N, C-alpha and C positions, 0 to 999 in steps of 0.2 A: 220640900223643892222640886220643880220636875226638872229633872235632868237636861242638859240640850241633846241627845242622840234622842230621848222621848217625847221634847216637843218636836221633832221633825217629822211630821205625819206623813206615814206613806198613802200614797194614793195609785189610783190606775184610770191608764188611758186606751183607748181601742187604736192600733196601728194600721192603716191600711197601705198596703205594701206592691210596690209592682214586683210582680215576680215574672221571670224569663228564662228559661232552662238555657239557653243559648243563643246567639246572636243570629241564626236562621229561623227560631222555633216563636210563634206568635206569645207575647207576653199580655199579662191582666194582673190587674189589683184581686188583693186576697185580705181579707180583713183576719189581726191578731189580735188579741187581747193581751194585754201587758200591766200585770197587776202586781202588787205590793211595791211600788217603785219611791226610791228615796227621792226626792227634790235635789240631792247633792251629785246623784248619779249623773256621769254626761250622756248625750244620746249615745253615744257607741256603748257604753256601758248596760245602757237599757236594751239596746239591741242583743248585747250577749246572755240577757237574764232569760229575753225572747228566744233565743236559741235554744239556751240549755233544755226550756218547756218543751220546746218541739223534736229535739234529739230525745229526749224522754218518753215524747209519743210515737217515735218512729217517722216524724215527718221532717221532710227539708229542711234544716237550716239556711236563713237567712243569706244570701252571700251578699258580703260588704268589704269594702277594701277599707285598711290600714296599717299605719305603720307605727309612728312615733305617738302618736295621741297627744301630742302637745304644739298641734298648730306649726307642724314647721316642713313634714313630710309632704303636705299634699295629696294625700291620694284619698281621705275620707270623703270622698266629694258626691254629697246627698242633696237635692231638694225636698225641704222640708215644708211643706204647706204654700209651696209655689214658688218657696224664696230659695236659693242657692244656698247652702249652709243652714238655714233655721233662720227664727225670728231676731238674734242678736245682730249686732254689728262690731265687725273688727274681730270676728272670731271664725274659725273653721268649725266642722260638723264636730269633730271632736272635742271642741269647746262650749258646745251648746249642751248647756244644761237642762235637767229636766225640772227646774225652779221657773221656767218658762211656759211651762205648761200648767194645767190645772185637769182636776179632779173630772173625767169625764169626755176629756178632749177627744176627737178624731182627727190624728196626726196621720197628715197625706206623705209619704215616704215613696221619691223616687229618681232613677238615674236623672244625669246631668242628659240632657237632650239637644244632641247635636247632631249632624249628620259626620261632622268629621272625629267625633267621639262615641262610634257604634260601640252597643250593649255587649258585653261577655257574657254576664250572667246578672241575674237582678240586679242591683245598685253597682253594680262595677263595669267601669265604662275603659275603652282603649282608647289611652292618651298617648299613641305613639307620636300623633303628628305633632304636638310641644314638641317632644326630644328632636325631629326632622327641623324644625325650624331652628332650636336652638345649636344643632350641630351645623346650620349652615352659615351660622355667622357670630354663634355668642361665645366668640372666645379670642383672645390675642394671639397670635405667633409671636412668642419670645424663646431662646434658647434656654433650659431648666438648668438651673443650677447657677444663671449668672445673673440674679436678677441685681438693681442698684437697690443702693440703702436706699429706705422708704423715705427720707427725708432731704436727697439730694436733689427731688424735683420739687418745687412748691405746687400744691394744691389750694387755689380760693377756696375758705371755708364752706361759701354758698354752694361751689360744686360739689364737693367733698360731701356735706350733708344729701343733697338731690340724689347722690352716685348713691348712696347707702339707703335711700328711700325705695330708689329704683332696685337696687341689689336685693330689697327684702320679701319681691315674688317668688312665692313659694310653687309658680304653674301647675295650682290648683284645677282652674279651669272652669272656676263660678262665675266668670266675667263673660267667658262664652256662654255660659248656660244662662245666663241674666240677659242677654241681648238678644232682641227679637229677629236680629239678622247673624246671631252664631258668631260676629267677628271675634276673633283675637287681638284686636288691635292694643289694649292695652297689657297684654301678655307680653308680645311683640316691641312693645315701645317701652318696656321695661327695661327686659333683654339690651334693647340698642342703646338705651339712654345709660344705665349703668358702666358699659364701657366707652361711651360717646363723651361721657363729661370727665374723663380723664385723660392724663396724658399718654399713659399706655394704649389708650385705644384709639388713637389718632390713626396711626397708618393703614389701619385697615377700616376706617370709620367707613366711607364711601360705599366701598364692598360689602361690607358688613348689613347694613341697609339696606343695599340691593338684593342680596341674597336671602337675606330673612322674610322681607317684603314678599320675594318669587316664592319663595317657599310655603309661605302662609298661603297664597293665594291657589297655589297648586293642589293643597290639604283639604280645600273645598269650603272654608272658611268666608263667611259674608263678608259686606262692608261696614264700616262705621257712621251712624247716620246722627252720630253728636246725641245721641239720649241720655249717656252716661249712667246706665244701667251698671254697668261694668264696674264703673269705683263705689259705687253704693253699695252692694256686695262683698267687695274684694276683703278677704280676712286680713289683708295688711296694710288696708287705707290707702290704698297707690292711686294719686291723683290723676284722673282724666287729663289734666295738662301734658301730661308724656306722651298722650299722642299729640299733641298741636307740635310737640317738638318733633317727635316721629317724621311726621310729616312733611315740618321743615327738611331735616336731614333727607329726609327719601327725595325730595324735589331737586335739593340742591346737588345730589349724588347722581339723579337722571340728568340732570342739565349737565354737568362734566361728561357722564359718558356720551352724553350726544354730541355734544359740541366741542371737547375736547380734540379730537381727532383731526377735524376740520382746522383749528387754528393752529395746532401744530405743520399743518401741509401747506398752509399761507405762509407760514414761516419759515417754509423750503426744509423741516426735519423730516 
């Protein structure tokens, strides 16, 4: 009887990888063979094998970002055959397995393409723009060490579930890479909603959405035109419904910011 290990046939593919030495240096695609690949390898493990061979021959290894390799960190952002994170649904690049491909396939690998995500090297992009958006309002201001008991503020289960769905965003940037306008609306919507749905996020709700949207625009992200490519490639399957919630919160906050001072003046404040 053939063992399970023996039955897993190794195969070979060709990688067409974007190589770019630095942000100001022109890049190009270069082909590399990936041989004796196990179908149970993750895409990043396969890149490790290719890099080992490149190192042995004295060539420069392919630069790519990774950390947890468990679909949590959001750093392994590659576009594989034109799709952010690869052919799978609801997975990051590190959770894309080589069984998704076949013997002799040509696999095109490139970094996420967006003006707000400049290329650092090869498949590594700079995503500080997301950090700036988060720093603009993705938090609540409370005294540390004085948190109330979790059961003292009732939260409807529907709101709690939606907040958890939004909070699952790992900030990988696949939504930006998939959008023809390089919009970051799904990312911002998730970060705004996870706090806006909970009682703790209410005091800064208006300030938060205005600051985060303004920072998003300043970073150079494009506008949302409701194509929903963002939610289609999201590794955490975050719904584009959150974008509608973001738009409502933004318009409400904008209205209050523009007309509240006038109403106060009329009242003699």
